N, C-alpha and C positions, 0 to 999 in steps of 0.2 A: 402627751409630754412634748411641748413645743421645742425644747432645746436638745433633746437626744432621743434615740429609739430604746427599745427594751434591751438590745443587746449592748448598746453603749452604756446603759444604766447598770447592767450587770457586771460589766468590766470595771466600772468606777466603785461599785459596792465591793467587789471582790478584791480590789486594789487597796481599799481601806481595812478590810476584814477578811482574809483568805479563809477563814473558818465558817463565815456566814454561808448558809446554804441557799442558793439561788434556784428558784424554781420559776419556770415561765409556762404561760398558757398563750399560744399563738394561733392566729388563724392565718398568718402570712408565711412564717418561716415552717420548714418541716422540722420537727422535733429531733429527728435523728441527725440533722445537720446544724445543731446548735454548737456554739463555742465551747471550749473548754472552761470557760467562766461560768456556765451553766451547770448546776449539778443534776437537774432534773427538767424536762420539758414535755409537755402535753400539747396536743392539737385541740383547739377548741372543739367542744362537743364530747370530749373524754368522759366517760362514767365517772361520777362523783366518787364512787367507792373505790375505783382503781386509783384515783388521785389520792384519796385519804390513806389507802394502804401503803402507797409508795412514800407518801410523806411521812408516815410513822416509821418506815424503814430508814428513811434518809435522816430523820432526827436522831433514830437510836445510834447511828453510826458517827454522829457528830462528836468531835473531841470535847472534852471537859474544857471550860475556859481555864486560862493559866490565872493563878493568883499571885 
């Protein structure tokens, strides 16, 4: 992404839709130091089953869209 980094993208997306779950996988940033704009973060190389399990939990907790 030539115009912004991943964290800037997360901030932009959350600003447009605060209920949008943001999940990042990074080889640069340490997941525990991610912004409050990131709902879940993983280090590159995390086991896929761990990622899938945590994604299911995150999506289950997501509020229903307003109509």
